[in-house]
N, C-alpha and C positions, 0 to 999 in steps of 0.2 A: 742837722740830724744829730740826735742825742745818742751817745753810745754808753755802754756800761761804765766806761772810763770817766764819764761825766757825773756819775753818782757820788754823793757824799760818802765818806768812809763808813759811816754807821749803816746807811742803806745798803752799800755794797757788801759789808760783812753779813748783814741779815740775808741778803740774796744768796751769797755763797754758802752760808750755813744751811739754808733751806735746800739748796741743791745737794750739798753733802749729805744731809739727812735723807733726802729722797734716794740718793745712790746707796747709802748704807741699808736702808729698808728694802731696797730692791734685791739685795743679795739673798734674802730669805723669803721673798715674795710678799712682804708686807706692803710694798708699793709696786705697782705695775712696772715691769722692766721698760715698757714702751714710754712711760711717763718719767723715767729716771734719766739723769745724765749718763753719758757713756763712760765706761771704764773697765777696770780689771780688779778682781779680788784675789789676793795672793797671801800665802803664809810662809814664814821662815821655816828652816829645817827643824828648829826646836819645837815649834807648834805642830808641824807635820808629824813629828815623832810621838805626839800625844795620842792616846787612844781615840779611835773614830768617834765614840760617843762624847768624849770631851771636846773634840773639834766641833762637833755639831752643836753642843751646848754653848760653846764660845761664839760660834757664828750667830746663833739666835740672840745671844747677849749683845753682840755688836749691832745687829739689826735693830734691836729695841732700845739701845743705850740712849739715855737722856740726862745723865748726871754730869753734864759739862760744868766746869767751874773756871775761875780765873787762873788757877795753877795749870790745868791741862788744856785750857782753851783761851789763851791770852788775847787772841785777835777776834774771838767771837765767831770763828768760821766752822766750828764743830768738826775740827780736823784731827783731834787726838783724844783718846779716852783710855781709861784704865779699868780693867775688869778683874775682879777677884772671883774665881770659881773654885770653891772647895779647897782653898789654900793655894791655888795656882794663880799667880798674877800674870796677866797678859795685857799688852798694850795694843791699841790699834792706831794707825796713822794713815791719814789721807793726804796724798800728794797730788798736786794739780799740774798736769803736763800739757804741752802743745798736742795737736792731733796726731803727731807722729811718735809721741812718747820719747822725744829726744831732749827737750828743754822744758823749762818752766812755761806755763801758759802765758801768752802775751796779754790775755785779758781774762783772769780767773773767773769772773762772774758771767762770762759768755759761754754757755754750753757748746756753741758751735765751734769755739776755738779752744776748748778745754777737754781733756780726758783725765779721769780720776784713776788713781791706783790706791786701793785700800790694802794695807799690809797688816796682818796679825803677827805679832812678834813677842818673844819673851824679853823682859827687861835686860837680861844678860846678853842679848843679841844686838843691843843698840850700839 
């Protein structure tokens, strides 16, 4: 039986990136929630203190983000991004947990064993 652990690192990174992209797009309805991996979308206090229209624009930007590069995405997992919205810089970070959100996922490329947490944060909150 082949598991995702048997994938070569390049194929596994591409699989995780596609899952992370589907999850990000699902937070704003660009991808069906039923088709997306399970997870949570949260924001830090600094982002929550921004005006609601700014929060909405940032959420849209995260859902449609595709400007990944070697600096923000060294593993190719599409797990980190930087958004500049009218002079406000916000980061997003996707972390991959086990199904109980206690520890890191035992097999990050397997949606049955992985839960995602996407966090919007200000750089000063890192």
